[in-house]
C-alpha positions as CSV (number, residue, x, y, z in Angstrom):
1,X,-0.4,0.1,-0.1
2,X,2.8,2.4,0.8
3,X,4.5,1.0,-2.4
4,X,1.6,2.5,-4.1
5,X,1.2,5.5,-2.9
6,X,4.8,6.5,-3.4
7,X,4.4,5.7,-6.8
8,X,1.3,7.9,-6.9
9,X,3.3,10.5,-5.5
10,X,6.2,10.2,-7.7
11,X,4.0,10.3,-11.0
12,X,2.3,13.4,-9.8
13,X,5.3,15.2,-9.1
14,X,6.9,14.1,-12.6
15,X,3.7,15.7,-14.2
16,X,4.2,19.1,-12.5
17,X,7.7,19.2,-13.8
18,X,8.2,22.4,-15.5
19,X,11.6,21.4,-17.0
20,X,10.7,18.2,-19.2
21,X,13.9,16.8,-20.7
22,X,13.9,16.7,-24.6
23,X,15.8,13.4,-25.8
24,X,19.6,14.4,-27.6
25,X,18.5,12.8,-30.6
26,X,15.7,15.4,-31.2
27,X,18.7,18.3,-30.5
28,X,20.2,19.9,-33.2
29,X,23.2,22.2,-33.3
30,X,24.4,24.8,-35.5
31,X,27.1,27.1,-36.0
32,X,24.8,29.7,-35.2
33,X,23.8,28.8,-32.6
34,X,27.4,28.1,-31.2
35,X,28.0,31.6,-32.0
36,X,25.3,33.1,-29.9
37,X,26.1,30.9,-27.1
38,X,29.6,32.5,-27.1
39,X,28.4,35.6,-27.0
40,X,25.6,35.3,-23.8
41,X,28.5,33.2,-21.9
42,X,30.8,36.2,-22.4
43,X,28.6,39.0,-21.8
44,X,26.8,36.8,-18.7
45,X,30.6,36.7,-17.5
46,X,31.3,40.6,-18.0
47,X,28.0,41.3,-16.2
48,X,28.8,38.7,-13.0
49,X,31.7,40.4,-13.1
50,X,30.5,44.0,-12.6
51,X,27.8,43.3,-10.3
52,X,30.0,41.7,-8.2
53,X,32.1,45.1,-8.0
54,X,28.9,46.7,-7.2
55,X,27.9,44.0,-4.3
56,X,31.8,44.8,-2.9
57,X,31.3,48.6,-2.7
58,X,29.2,50.5,-0.3
59,X,27.5,54.1,-0.5
60,X,26.2,56.6,2.4
61,X,22.9,57.2,3.1
62,X,21.8,60.7,4.2
63,X,18.8,61.2,6.5
64,X,17.3,64.7,8.0
65,X,16.1,65.0,11.2
66,X,15.0,68.0,13.7
67,X,18.0,68.5,16.6
68,X,16.8,67.8,20.0
69,X,19.6,68.3,21.8
70,X,20.1,71.8,23.1
71,X,21.2,70.8,26.7
72,X,24.9,69.5,25.7
73,X,28.4,71.4,24.9
74,X,30.0,71.6,21.5
75,X,33.3,71.3,21.2
76,X,35.4,73.5,19.4
77,X,39.0,72.4,18.2
78,X,41.5,75.1,16.9
79,X,44.8,75.2,15.5
80,X,45.8,78.4,14.4
81,X,49.0,80.5,14.1
82,X,48.7,84.1,13.8
83,X,51.6,86.3,13.2
84,X,52.0,87.8,16.4
85,X,53.8,87.0,19.5
86,X,51.7,85.2,22.0
87,X,52.1,88.1,24.5
88,X,50.0,90.3,22.2
89,X,46.9,88.4,21.4
90,X,44.1,86.5,23.3
91,X,41.4,84.2,22.0
92,X,38.1,83.7,23.6
93,X,34.6,82.9,23.1
94,X,31.1,84.7,23.7
95,X,27.7,83.4,23.1
96,X,24.6,85.1,22.6
97,X,23.8,84.1,26.2
98,X,26.6,86.4,27.2
99,X,28.9,83.9,28.3
100,X,32.7,84.0,28.0
101,X,34.9,81.1,27.9
102,X,38.4,81.6,29.3
103,X,40.9,81.0,26.6
104,X,43.2,79.2,29.5
105,X,40.4,76.4,29.9
106,X,41.6,74.6,26.8
107,X,44.1,76.4,24.3
108,X,47.6,76.4,24.6
109,X,50.0,79.3,23.3
110,X,52.9,78.3,21.9
111,X,55.9,80.3,20.3
112,X,56.1,79.4,16.4
113,X,57.6,80.3,13.2
114,X,55.1,81.4,10.5
115,X,56.9,80.3,7.9
116,X,56.6,77.0,7.0
117,X,59.5,74.6,6.4
118,X,59.1,72.9,3.0
119,X,58.0,69.8,3.9
120,X,55.2,71.7,5.7
121,X,54.5,73.8,2.7
122,X,54.1,70.7,0.8
123,X,51.7,69.5,3.2
124,X,49.8,72.7,3.0
125,X,49.4,72.7,-0.7
126,X,48.2,69.2,-0.9
127,X,45.4,70.0,1.4
128,X,44.5,73.3,-0.5
129,X,44.5,71.3,-3.6
130,X,42.1,68.6,-2.0
131,X,39.7,71.6,-0.9
132,X,39.8,72.9,-4.6
133,X,38.6,69.2,-5.4
134,X,36.0,69.2,-2.6
135,X,34.3,72.1,-3.9
136,X,34.2,71.0,-7.5
137,X,33.4,67.2,-7.1
138,X,31.3,67.0,-3.9
139,X,30.6,63.1,-4.1
140,X,34.4,63.1,-2.4
141,X,33.2,63.5,0.5
142,X,31.7,60.1,1.2
143,X,35.4,58.9,0.1
144,X,36.9,60.9,3.1
145,X,33.7,59.6,5.1
146,X,34.6,56.1,4.4
147,X,38.0,56.8,4.6
148,X,37.7,58.0,8.4
149,X,40.5,56.5,10.8
150,X,42.2,54.8,8.0
151,X,43.6,57.6,5.8
152,X,46.9,59.4,7.3
153,X,46.3,62.0,9.7
154,X,45.7,65.9,8.3
155,X,47.6,67.6,11.3
156,X,50.3,69.7,10.5
157,X,53.7,68.3,10.3
158,X,56.6,69.1,12.6
159,X,59.4,71.1,11.1
160,X,62.2,69.2,9.7
161,X,64.8,71.6,10.0
162,X,66.3,72.7,13.0
163,X,65.8,76.8,12.2
164,X,67.8,79.1,14.7
165,X,65.3,81.7,13.5
166,X,63.6,83.1,16.7
167,X,59.7,82.5,16.7
168,X,57.6,85.1,15.3
169,X,54.4,84.0,15.4
170,X,51.6,82.4,17.7
171,X,50.2,78.9,17.6
172,X,46.7,78.2,19.4
173,X,45.7,75.1,19.3
174,X,43.1,73.1,22.3
175,X,39.5,72.8,22.2
176,X,37.0,74.7,24.0
177,X,33.3,73.3,25.1
178,X,30.5,76.0,24.6
179,X,26.7,76.4,24.8
180,X,24.7,75.1,21.6
181,X,24.2,78.5,20.5
182,X,25.3,81.1,18.2
183,X,28.4,82.3,19.2
184,X,31.7,84.4,18.1
185,X,35.0,82.4,18.6
186,X,37.9,85.6,18.1
187,X,41.3,86.5,18.0
188,X,42.4,90.0,18.8
189,X,44.8,92.2,20.3
190,X,45.1,91.9,24.0
191,X,44.2,89.5,26.6
192,X,40.7,89.0,27.5
193,X,39.2,90.3,30.8
194,X,35.8,89.5,32.3
195,X,33.4,92.8,32.4
196,X,29.7,93.3,33.8
197,X,28.7,94.2,30.4
198,X,30.5,91.4,28.6
199,X,34.2,91.8,28.2
200,X,37.2,93.7,27.2
201,X,40.7,93.2,25.8
202,X,43.9,95.2,27.3
203,X,44.9,96.3,23.7
204,X,46.1,99.6,25.1
205,X,49.0,97.9,25.9
206,X,50.2,96.4,22.8
207,X,52.3,98.8,20.2
208,X,49.8,99.4,17.3
209,X,52.7,98.9,14.7
210,X,53.2,95.4,15.7
211,X,49.2,94.4,14.9
212,X,49.5,91.9,11.8
213,X,46.8,89.6,11.8
214,X,48.1,87.2,9.2
215,X,47.2,83.7,10.2
216,X,47.1,80.3,8.9
217,X,44.2,77.5,10.1
218,X,46.1,74.3,10.5
219,X,42.5,72.9,11.8
220,X,39.6,73.9,12.6
221,X,36.3,71.2,13.6
222,X,33.4,71.2,15.6
223,X,32.3,68.2,17.8
224,X,34.3,65.0,18.2
225,X,37.7,64.7,16.5
226,X,37.6,62.5,13.6
227,X,41.2,61.7,12.1
228,X,41.1,61.9,8.7
229,X,38.0,64.3,8.0
230,X,39.1,67.3,6.1
231,X,37.0,70.3,6.9
232,X,36.4,73.3,5.1
233,X,38.9,75.9,6.6
234,X,42.0,73.0,6.9
235,X,44.9,74.5,5.0
236,X,43.6,78.3,4.9
237,X,46.3,80.9,4.9
238,X,45.4,84.8,5.1
239,X,48.0,87.3,4.5
240,X,47.2,91.1,6.0
241,X,48.4,93.7,4.1
242,X,47.2,96.7,6.7
243,X,47.9,97.0,10.6
244,X,44.0,97.6,10.9
245,X,42.7,94.2,9.1
246,X,40.1,92.5,10.0
247,X,39.2,88.6,9.2
248,X,35.8,87.7,9.2
249,X,34.1,83.8,8.6
250,X,30.6,83.3,9.2
251,X,30.0,79.7,10.2
252,X,26.7,77.5,9.7
253,X,27.2,74.6,11.8
254,X,25.2,71.1,11.2
255,X,25.3,68.4,13.8
256,X,26.1,65.0,12.0
257,X,25.7,61.8,13.2
258,X,28.6,59.5,11.3
259,X,28.2,55.4,11.4
260,X,30.5,53.6,9.2
261,X,31.8,49.9,9.0
262,X,34.9,51.6,10.8
263,X,33.8,54.3,13.0
264,X,30.9,56.0,14.7
265,X,31.1,59.4,15.8
266,X,29.0,62.4,16.6
267,X,30.5,65.1,14.9
268,X,29.6,68.6,12.7
269,X,29.8,69.7,9.4
270,X,29.9,73.1,8.3
271,X,30.3,75.8,5.7
272,X,31.5,78.9,6.0
273,X,31.5,82.5,4.4
274,X,34.8,84.8,4.3
275,X,35.0,88.5,4.6
276,X,38.1,90.5,5.0
277,X,38.3,94.4,5.4
278,X,40.3,97.2,6.5
279,X,39.4,99.1,9.4
280,X,39.2,102.8,8.9
281,X,36.7,105.1,10.9
282,X,37.1,107.6,8.9
283,X,35.8,105.8,6.0
284,X,32.9,104.2,8.0
285,X,34.4,100.8,8.2
286,X,33.9,100.3,11.9
287,X,35.0,97.6,14.1
288,X,38.4,95.8,16.0
289,X,41.2,94.6,13.9
290,X,41.6,90.5,14.4
291,X,40.2,87.1,13.5
292,X,36.7,86.7,14.2
293,X,34.4,83.4,13.8
294,X,30.9,83.9,13.8
295,X,28.9,80.4,13.9
296,X,25.3,79.8,14.0
297,X,24.3,75.9,14.9
298,X,21.5,74.7,12.0
299,X,18.4,73.2,13.8
300,X,18.7,70.0,11.4
301,X,20.7,67.0,12.1
302,X,22.3,64.9,9.4
303,X,22.4,61.2,10.4
304,X,25.5,59.6,7.5
305,X,25.4,55.9,7.4
306,X,27.7,53.6,5.4
307,X,25.5,51.0,3.9
308,X,26.1,48.1,1.4
309,X,24.1,46.0,-0.7
310,X,22.4,42.5,0.8
311,X,23.5,39.0,-0.5
312,X,20.1,38.3,-1.4
313,X,19.4,41.4,-3.5
314,X,23.0,40.5,-5.4
315,X,21.8,36.9,-5.8
316,X,18.3,38.1,-7.3
317,X,20.1,40.7,-9.7
318,X,22.5,37.8,-10.8
319,X,19.9,35.6,-11.7
320,X,18.1,38.2,-13.5
321,X,21.2,39.0,-15.4
322,X,21.6,35.4,-16.4
323,X,18.1,34.9,-17.0
324,X,17.8,37.5,-19.1
325,X,20.2,36.8,-21.2
326,X,19.3,33.5,-21.8
327,X,16.3,34.6,-23.0
328,X,17.0,37.6,-24.8
329,X,19.8,35.8,-26.6
330,X,17.8,33.0,-27.5
331,X,14.8,35.6,-28.9
332,X,17.4,37.5,-31.3
333,X,19.1,34.1,-32.4
334,X,15.4,32.7,-32.7
335,X,14.2,36.1,-34.7
336,X,17.6,36.7,-37.2
337,X,17.3,33.1,-38.1
338,X,13.9,33.5,-39.3
339,X,14.9,36.5,-41.2
340,X,17.8,34.2,-43.0
341,X,15.5,31.9,-43.8
342,X,12.9,33.9,-45.4
343,X,15.7,36.0,-47.5
344,X,17.3,32.2,-48.4
345,X,13.9,30.6,-49.7
346,X,13.2,34.0,-51.9
347,X,16.3,33.5,-53.5
348,X,15.9,30.0,-54.1
349,X,12.3,30.4,-55.6
350,X,13.9,33.3,-58.0
351,X,16.6,31.1,-59.3
352,X,13.9,29.0,-60.8
353,X,12.5,31.0,-63.7
354,X,9.4,30.1,-65.9
355,X,10.4,27.9,-69.1
356,X,8.1,29.0,-72.5
357,X,5.7,26.7,-73.5
358,X,5.9,24.1,-76.1
359,X,3.1,23.5,-78.6
360,X,2.0,20.2,-79.9
361,X,1.0,19.4,-83.3
362,X,-2.7,19.2,-82.2
363,X,-2.7,23.0,-81.0
364,X,-2.3,22.2,-77.6
365,X,0.6,23.6,-75.2
366,X,2.7,22.2,-72.8
367,X,3.3,24.1,-69.6
368,X,5.2,21.7,-67.8
369,X,9.5,21.4,-67.1
370,X,11.0,19.4,-69.1
371,X,12.5,16.3,-67.6
372,X,15.4,15.8,-69.8
373,X,17.2,18.9,-71.8
374,X,16.7,17.3,-75.2
375,X,12.8,16.2,-74.9
376,X,10.7,17.4,-77.5
377,X,7.7,17.0,-78.9
C-alpha cells in the first residue's frame, strides 16, 4: 500500500515538472547557435564581474531630522597660527547668552615660526588641492567619510629643519566647550578680561605697529575630533596687508552623526563664508582688528550611514542577469534565423525561372518543365 502511494506521489510530481527533458537525438546544433551561445556566456561573465564589484562597494545614506539635543556642550577644535607674539594676542569665545569662555580652559599658546618649512609647505599645498577638488566634486566627501581612521593624519607635520630663526608667531591650539547657541570665537589684540557688560581686551598696552593678523588655519572643527576628516577651513592662509585688518568667517554648523563600518562618531559639518576688510573709522569701516569666527547652529541634524547591498539582493540581480541574457539571446537568435530563412527561400525561388510553353501538333501547349534537356514533342 505504501509502495502504491509512493508511486502515485512520484507520478504526480513528474506531471508537475516545468523543465521537461528533451532527448539528445531531437536536439540539433548549429554554428550560429554556438556563436550566439559564446556571446551570451561572455556577456554573462562580464556582467557578473561588474555586479560583484557593485556588491563589494558601499555607499553613504543621508537622513535628516530635527536636532532635539540643546542641553549638551559643543566642542570646538582649534589649531591656528597668528603672525604675532603670544603676549600680544588673546583668544576667547562669547556666545549669545553673554557667556565668556576663558582661553586658559583648553587652549595652549605656543611660540612658533610663521613661515613653513619645505615639507610643511608641501603638506599645505596638498591640503589646499584637496579643498579645491572637494568644492568641485561633492561626491569626494563620501570617500573621506569612508576612509576616516584609515587615512593619514591631517595635522600639520612638525618642522624637519632646525631653524635658528626666533619665533615670530603664536600657535593657538586645543579645544573649548561652549553652549549650543550662536557665538563668536575671536582672536584680537590683548588678553581678555571679564567685564560686567561682557568682556574686554587689554589692547592699550600693545604697540599699534606690531599689529599683524596674518594667520594660517591648520585645523578647525566642531564636535568629536575624527582623524582623516578634512574640514572646509583646513589649510587656509590669509596675509594681512594693513595693521588694521579684520578677517571674518561666518560659519553655519550642522550636527552630524557618522556611522560607518570603521567608525561611529558624533561630529559636525559646517559651511563658511569669508570676508576681510581694513578698519578705517574715517571711511565708515568700523570694528576691531583681529580674526572673528561667528558661528550658528542649524536646527537640522544629518545622519550619515554607510550601507552595503544585502546578499539576497545580489543573488536576485545575478539570477536576473543570467536568465535575462539567456532569454534575450534566444529570442534574437530565433528572429535572426527566421529572417535569414525567409531571404534564403526567396533567393532559391528566384533561381527557377518559368520555361516557355512548347506547342503540340494538335494545337495544345505544354506548360510543364522538361524532365530532360533534349526532350521535344
